[in-house]
Structure formats: structure tokens, C-alpha cells
MARZA-754124 format. One record per residue: residue number from 1; residue in three letters; x, y, z of N, C-alpha, C in turn. Coordinates in steps of 0.001 Angstrom, whole numbers. Layout:
<sites>
+-----+------+---------+---------+---------+---------+---------+---------+---------+---------+---------+
|  nr | rest |     n_u |     n_v |     n_w |    ca_u |    ca_v |    ca_w |     c_u |     c_v |     c_w |
+-----+------+---------+---------+---------+---------+---------+---------+---------+---------+---------+
| NUM |  ALA |       X |       Y |       Z |       X |       Y |       Z |       X |       Y |       Z |
...
+-----+------+---------+---------+---------+---------+---------+---------+---------+---------+---------+
</sites>
This chain:
<sites>
+-----+------+---------+---------+---------+---------+---------+---------+---------+---------+---------+
|  nr | rest |     n_u |     n_v |     n_w |    ca_u |    ca_v |    ca_w |     c_u |     c_v |     c_w |
+-----+------+---------+---------+---------+---------+---------+---------+---------+---------+---------+
|   1 |  UNK |     605 |   -1896 |     194 |     -42 |    -481 |    -247 |     878 |    1279 |    -400 |
|   2 |  UNK |     553 |    2383 |    -867 |    1717 |    3408 |    -732 |    1383 |    3959 |     551 |
|   3 |  UNK |    2517 |    4548 |     757 |    2976 |    5656 |    1998 |    1424 |    6473 |    2147 |
|   4 |  UNK |    1163 |    7733 |    1596 |     628 |    8894 |    1589 |   -1218 |    7868 |    1677 |
|   5 |  UNK |   -1498 |    6977 |     597 |   -2740 |    6737 |     590 |   -3182 |    5644 |    2052 |
|   6 |  UNK |   -2157 |    5358 |    2251 |   -2587 |    4409 |    3819 |   -2802 |    5259 |    5177 |
|   7 |  UNK |   -2019 |    6271 |    5049 |   -1995 |    7194 |    6331 |   -3536 |    8174 |    6151 |
|   8 |  UNK |   -3526 |    8578 |    4785 |   -4475 |    8939 |    4763 |   -6263 |    8443 |    4744 |
|   9 |  UNK |   -6033 |    7147 |    4681 |   -7013 |    6343 |    4725 |   -7209 |    6215 |    6006 |
|  10 |  UNK |   -6108 |    6031 |    6982 |   -6452 |    5733 |    8470 |   -7362 |    7223 |    8961 |
|  11 |  UNK |   -6640 |    8289 |    8436 |   -7039 |    9510 |    9330 |   -8498 |    9735 |    8718 |
|  12 |  UNK |   -9217 |    9430 |    7220 |  -10391 |    9350 |    7004 |  -11409 |    8445 |    7567 |
|  13 |  UNK |  -10811 |    7477 |    7503 |  -11978 |    6524 |    8665 |  -11961 |    7003 |   10413 |
|  14 |  UNK |  -11110 |    7576 |   10575 |  -11377 |    8136 |   12063 |  -12144 |    9121 |   11640 |
|  15 |  UNK |  -12203 |    9736 |   11037 |  -13218 |   11327 |   10637 |  -14173 |   11074 |   10527 |
|  16 |  UNK |  -14758 |    9482 |   10560 |  -16225 |    9446 |   10125 |  -16783 |    8799 |   11354 |
|  17 |  UNK |  -15970 |    9046 |   12420 |  -16726 |    8837 |   13905 |  -17741 |   10104 |   14491 |
|  18 |  UNK |  -18869 |    9622 |   14454 |  -19614 |   10702 |   15285 |  -18731 |   11717 |   16289 |
|  19 |  UNK |  -18462 |   13036 |   15918 |  -18569 |   13777 |   16834 |  -17017 |   14275 |   16581 |
|  20 |  UNK |  -15746 |   13481 |   15430 |  -14819 |   14297 |   15326 |  -14867 |   15199 |   14123 |
|  21 |  UNK |  -13695 |   16395 |   14268 |  -13755 |   16868 |   13807 |  -12811 |   17066 |   12744 |
|  22 |  UNK |  -11776 |   16527 |   12871 |  -10123 |   15937 |   12408 |   -8920 |   15979 |   13073 |
|  23 |  UNK |   -8580 |   14846 |   12319 |   -7094 |   14250 |   12492 |   -6241 |   14672 |   11551 |
|  24 |  UNK |   -5476 |   15192 |   12718 |   -3840 |   15474 |   12165 |   -2457 |   14570 |   12414 |
|  25 |  UNK |   -1652 |   14065 |   11634 |    -204 |   13217 |   11663 |     460 |   14249 |   12218 |
|  26 |  UNK |    1236 |   14903 |   12952 |    2261 |   15828 |   13242 |    3617 |   15064 |   13288 |
|  27 |  UNK |    5027 |   15783 |   12822 |    6129 |   15209 |   13674 |    6046 |   16031 |   14783 |
|  28 |  UNK |    7063 |   15457 |   15600 |    6730 |   16358 |   17062 |    7456 |   17679 |   16814 |
|  29 |  UNK |    8109 |   18017 |   15640 |    8947 |   19249 |   15482 |    7526 |   20621 |   15270 |
|  30 |  UNK |    5978 |   19692 |   14833 |    5345 |   20677 |   14578 |    4753 |   20818 |   13302 |
|  31 |  UNK |    5429 |   20113 |   12126 |    5247 |   20164 |   10942 |    3971 |   18905 |   10709 |
|  32 |  UNK |    3426 |   19337 |   10004 |    2246 |   18158 |    9239 |    2459 |   17533 |    8538 |
|  33 |  UNK |    2502 |   15921 |    8741 |    2865 |   15276 |    7849 |    1515 |   14755 |    6767 |
|  34 |  UNK |     163 |   14781 |    7289 |    -998 |   14688 |    6830 |   -2135 |   14920 |    7767 |
|  35 |  UNK |   -2955 |   15287 |    6931 |   -4798 |   15960 |    8014 |   -6142 |   15617 |    6600 |
|  36 |  UNK |   -6851 |   15768 |    8011 |   -8337 |   15434 |    7403 |   -9236 |   16135 |    8305 |
|  37 |  UNK |   -9818 |   17003 |    7849 |  -10768 |   17678 |    8458 |  -11772 |   17442 |    7850 |
|  38 |  UNK |  -13351 |   17816 |    9019 |  -14805 |   18179 |    7952 |  -15038 |   19364 |    7868 |
|  39 |  UNK |  -15824 |   19496 |    7262 |  -15674 |   20651 |    6085 |  -16369 |   21639 |    6815 |
|  40 |  UNK |  -17060 |   21541 |    7992 |  -17183 |   22571 |    8358 |  -16645 |   23278 |    9866 |
|  41 |  UNK |  -15337 |   23881 |    9439 |  -14100 |   24488 |   10394 |  -14699 |   25814 |   11253 |
|  42 |  UNK |  -14815 |   25702 |   12634 |  -15083 |   27278 |   12866 |  -14102 |   27579 |   13255 |
|  43 |  UNK |  -13771 |   28574 |   13847 |  -12718 |   29485 |   14355 |  -11992 |   28778 |   15575 |
|  44 |  UNK |  -12862 |   28492 |   16040 |  -12599 |   27537 |   17415 |  -11783 |   26643 |   17430 |
|  45 |  UNK |  -11898 |   25693 |   16492 |  -11396 |   24778 |   16027 |  -10030 |   25025 |   15453 |
|  46 |  UNK |  -10073 |   26003 |   14547 |   -8893 |   26571 |   14018 |   -7603 |   26989 |   15202 |
|  47 |  UNK |   -7939 |   28037 |   15756 |   -7016 |   28114 |   17101 |   -7227 |   26795 |   17853 |
|  48 |  UNK |   -7522 |   25630 |   17854 |   -7160 |   24657 |   18368 |   -6207 |   23962 |   17911 |
|  49 |  UNK |   -6616 |   23521 |   16293 |   -5421 |   23199 |   15657 |   -4280 |   23777 |   16040 |
|  50 |  UNK |   -3978 |   25555 |   15843 |   -3269 |   26027 |   15788 |   -2516 |   25811 |   17662 |
|  51 |  UNK |   -3234 |   25835 |   18357 |   -2257 |   25221 |   19943 |   -1911 |   24331 |   19672 |
|  52 |  UNK |   -2451 |   23344 |   19082 |   -1866 |   21589 |   19518 |    -473 |   21858 |   17991 |
|  53 |  UNK |    -412 |   22469 |   17076 |     452 |   22531 |   16353 |    1653 |   23253 |   17031 |
|  54 |  UNK |    1318 |   24164 |   17977 |    2724 |   24661 |   18689 |    2947 |   24049 |   19896 |
|  55 |  UNK |    2266 |   23191 |   19943 |    2288 |   22363 |   21431 |    2736 |   20666 |   21080 |
|  56 |  UNK |    2607 |   20391 |   19889 |    3282 |   18999 |   19927 |    4471 |   18190 |   20513 |
|  57 |  UNK |    5435 |   19320 |   20125 |    6785 |   19251 |   20668 |    6543 |   18761 |   22344 |
|  58 |  UNK |    6294 |   19768 |   22541 |    5735 |   19926 |   24278 |    5173 |   18637 |   24859 |
|  59 |  UNK |    4053 |   18798 |   24459 |    2972 |   17399 |   24820 |    4184 |   15813 |   24309 |
|  60 |  UNK |    4166 |   15458 |   22937 |    5036 |   14680 |   23184 |    6467 |   14831 |   24107 |
|  61 |  UNK |    7065 |   15383 |   24398 |    8485 |   15504 |   25790 |    7488 |   15093 |   26543 |
|  62 |  UNK |    6625 |   15267 |   27282 |    5792 |   15114 |   28506 |    5076 |   13741 |   28172 |
|  63 |  UNK |    4996 |   13328 |   27204 |    4488 |   11525 |   26943 |    5844 |   10992 |   26680 |
|  64 |  UNK |    6654 |   11238 |   26590 |    7841 |   10512 |   26651 |    8843 |   10090 |   27974 |
|  65 |  UNK |    8604 |   11381 |   28552 |    8911 |   11470 |   30109 |    8506 |   10710 |   31288 |
|  66 |  UNK |    6853 |   10385 |   30939 |    5701 |    9969 |   31431 |    5620 |    8301 |   31103 |
|  67 |  UNK |    6228 |    7825 |   29597 |    6026 |    6642 |   29534 |    4530 |    6637 |   29291 |
|  68 |  UNK |    3611 |    8314 |   28447 |    2068 |    8004 |   28324 |    2481 |    7395 |   26677 |
|  69 |  UNK |    1168 |    6729 |   26572 |     932 |    6621 |   24750 |    -422 |    7134 |   24377 |
|  70 |  UNK |    -719 |    8321 |   25344 |   -1855 |    9057 |   25055 |   -2141 |    9879 |   25963 |
|  71 |  UNK |   -2618 |   11247 |   25466 |   -2951 |   12655 |   26386 |   -3994 |   13022 |   25983 |
|  72 |  UNK |   -4793 |   13386 |   26826 |   -5887 |   14265 |   26055 |   -6415 |   15546 |   26807 |
|  73 |  UNK |   -6383 |   16741 |   25620 |   -6484 |   18021 |   26703 |   -8036 |   18395 |   26068 |
|  74 |  UNK |   -8503 |   19918 |   26751 |   -9622 |   20178 |   26487 |   -9640 |   21743 |   26498 |
|  75 |  UNK |   -9950 |   21951 |   25242 |   -9475 |   23535 |   24949 |  -10576 |   24479 |   23739 |
|  76 |  UNK |  -11172 |   25095 |   23702 |  -12352 |   26067 |   22943 |  -12966 |   25227 |   22957 |
|  77 |  UNK |  -14193 |   24343 |   23939 |  -14989 |   23624 |   23368 |  -14740 |   21983 |   22581 |
|  78 |  UNK |  -12991 |   21927 |   22552 |  -13079 |   20092 |   21823 |  -12039 |   19641 |   22677 |
|  79 |  UNK |  -12186 |   18683 |   22521 |  -11325 |   17367 |   22890 |  -10577 |   17444 |   22368 |
|  80 |  UNK |   -8584 |   17100 |   22494 |   -7568 |   16951 |   21837 |   -6910 |   15377 |   22170 |
|  81 |  UNK |   -6810 |   14530 |   21297 |   -6471 |   13472 |   22122 |   -5177 |   13368 |   20997 |
|  82 |  UNK |   -3626 |   13412 |   22056 |   -2812 |   12692 |   21124 |   -2163 |   11820 |   21751 |
|  83 |  UNK |   -1585 |   10799 |   20189 |   -1183 |    9400 |   20619 |    -168 |    9112 |   19851 |
|  84 |  UNK |     641 |    8626 |   20604 |    2215 |    8109 |   19774 |    1874 |    7126 |   18833 |
|  85 |  UNK |    2773 |    7450 |   18215 |    2768 |    6717 |   16580 |    4009 |    5545 |   16353 |
|  86 |  UNK |    5205 |    6894 |   16558 |    6678 |    6067 |   16764 |    7412 |    7237 |   17500 |
|  87 |  UNK |    8667 |    7654 |   17426 |    9473 |    8800 |   17912 |    9327 |    9502 |   17617 |
|  88 |  UNK |    9141 |    9905 |   16562 |    8771 |   11015 |   15538 |    7669 |   11443 |   15147 |
|  89 |  UNK |    6551 |   11040 |   15657 |    5321 |   11410 |   14551 |    4283 |   11089 |   16138 |
|  90 |  UNK |    3755 |   12153 |   15826 |    1903 |   12207 |   16898 |     615 |   12068 |   16027 |
|  91 |  UNK |    -167 |   11174 |   16230 |   -1441 |   11339 |   15715 |   -2402 |   12297 |   16686 |
|  92 |  UNK |   -3179 |   13074 |   16334 |   -3989 |   13990 |   16793 |   -5462 |   14586 |   16675 |
|  93 |  UNK |   -6330 |   13456 |   17117 |   -7883 |   13706 |   16768 |   -8349 |   14939 |   17539 |
|  94 |  UNK |   -9440 |   15828 |   16862 |   -9594 |   16924 |   17394 |  -11642 |   16171 |   17270 |
|  95 |  UNK |  -11866 |   16376 |   18683 |  -13444 |   16405 |   18425 |  -14464 |   16731 |   19678 |
|  96 |  UNK |  -15755 |   17278 |   19173 |  -16257 |   18236 |   19834 |  -17048 |   17429 |   21206 |
|  97 |  UNK |  -17099 |   17948 |   21923 |  -17759 |   17885 |   23633 |  -18406 |   16643 |   23879 |
|  98 |  UNK |  -19441 |   16528 |   22871 |  -20752 |   15278 |   22591 |  -20005 |   13739 |   22357 |
|  99 |  UNK |  -18602 |   13722 |   22037 |  -17935 |   12805 |   21948 |  -17468 |   11744 |   22774 |
| 100 |  UNK |  -18327 |   10702 |   22812 |  -17586 |    9688 |   23436 |  -15947 |    9256 |   23803 |
| 101 |  UNK |  -15529 |    9763 |   24961 |  -13764 |    9386 |   24568 |  -13465 |    7797 |   24789 |
| 102 |  UNK |  -14200 |    7643 |   25694 |  -14095 |    6066 |   25453 |  -13699 |    5230 |   24295 |
| 103 |  UNK |  -14963 |    5431 |   23246 |  -14580 |    4718 |   21762 |  -13453 |    5479 |   21267 |
| 104 |  UNK |  -13216 |    6616 |   21391 |  -12423 |    7279 |   20051 |  -11006 |    6981 |   20734 |
| 105 |  UNK |  -11093 |    7014 |   22069 |   -9430 |    6756 |   22398 |   -9050 |    5491 |   21734 |
| 106 |  UNK |  -10375 |    4376 |   21848 |   -9853 |    2870 |   21537 |   -9447 |    2938 |   19937 |
| 107 |  UNK |  -10319 |    3908 |   19232 |  -10464 |    4028 |   17695 |   -8797 |    4670 |   17329 |
| 108 |  UNK |   -9028 |    5584 |   18284 |   -7502 |    6409 |   17905 |   -6315 |    5812 |   17907 |
| 109 |  UNK |   -6263 |    4998 |   19230 |   -5275 |    4138 |   19495 |   -5128 |    3018 |   18300 |
| 110 |  UNK |   -5647 |    2497 |   17708 |   -5980 |    1526 |   16495 |   -5198 |    1981 |   15901 |
| 111 |  UNK |   -6101 |    3133 |   15197 |   -5346 |    4329 |   14127 |   -3796 |    4553 |   13911 |
| 112 |  UNK |   -3471 |    4760 |   15129 |   -2057 |    5267 |   15422 |   -1276 |    3955 |   15197 |
| 113 |  UNK |   -1869 |    3106 |   15780 |    -504 |    1580 |   15431 |    -839 |    1160 |   14121 |
| 114 |  UNK |   -2047 |    1461 |   13549 |   -1972 |    1203 |   11969 |   -1408 |    2048 |   11427 |
| 115 |  UNK |   -1078 |    2933 |   11763 |     221 |    4276 |   10863 |    1034 |    4112 |   11125 |
| 116 |  UNK |    1999 |    3442 |   12167 |    3141 |    3010 |   12342 |    3242 |    2535 |   11327 |
| 117 |  UNK |    2743 |    1527 |   10746 |    3193 |     238 |    9673 |    3471 |    1189 |    8486 |
| 118 |  UNK |    3020 |    2420 |    8397 |    3605 |    3090 |    7091 |    4476 |    3929 |    7078 |
| 119 |  UNK |    4529 |    3853 |    8189 |    6181 |    4742 |    9006 |    7579 |    4373 |    8879 |
+-----+------+---------+---------+---------+---------+---------+---------+---------+---------+---------+
</sites>
């Protein structure tokens, strides 16, 4: 399977979950490898995405230092889930506050494991 197609397919599948607004695969330096978003992007979501991009390196370091596979933040009425994919990439998922965090966590973890096979 093609590198880009495989990652995009996994992100798109994650976006089909109810209440998910978007997903981004970041390098820990904040560069975007791939992303998928719903069409209805609000200013609050854009600010949340920008915050994530600016803080992904710090979050990654916190996860590594504390041996965490997942970190969840709540910002601008969105949940932000960060999942370790490998030593240099993090899957970030944005969901509205109606999201079922347990289901979303399970699916995002599964997608991060699938994505790691493409990298």
C-alpha cells in the first residue's frame, strides 16, 4: 500500500466517527505529515489546531518522559487526543464535547498503530 494513501485512509476512517472534527499526523517538531478535517471548520477549531501545532513538541516530550501513550486536553470546547505513533510522530484527533471519549480513544489508538506500519 502507498505511504500517503495508507495514512490518509486511516485518518479519513477516524474522521467518520461521530463528533470527530479532524485528525492530524504531526511530526514532533510541529510539521504536518497529513491531515483530514470535516468541512465545517469554526474559528475555535482553527485556534485549537494552531495550539496543537505549537505545542506538539512539548506534549510529545511530556508523553515520553512520563511513558504515556495518550494525552487528552480540553480546549475551546474541543477534546484533543494525542497518541504516540512512533518516536517522531503523533496522531492528534479533534472532537467536539459530545464525543464518546472511550470509543474515540480505542479507535485513535488502533489508527495510530495502523499508521505506524506505514512509517
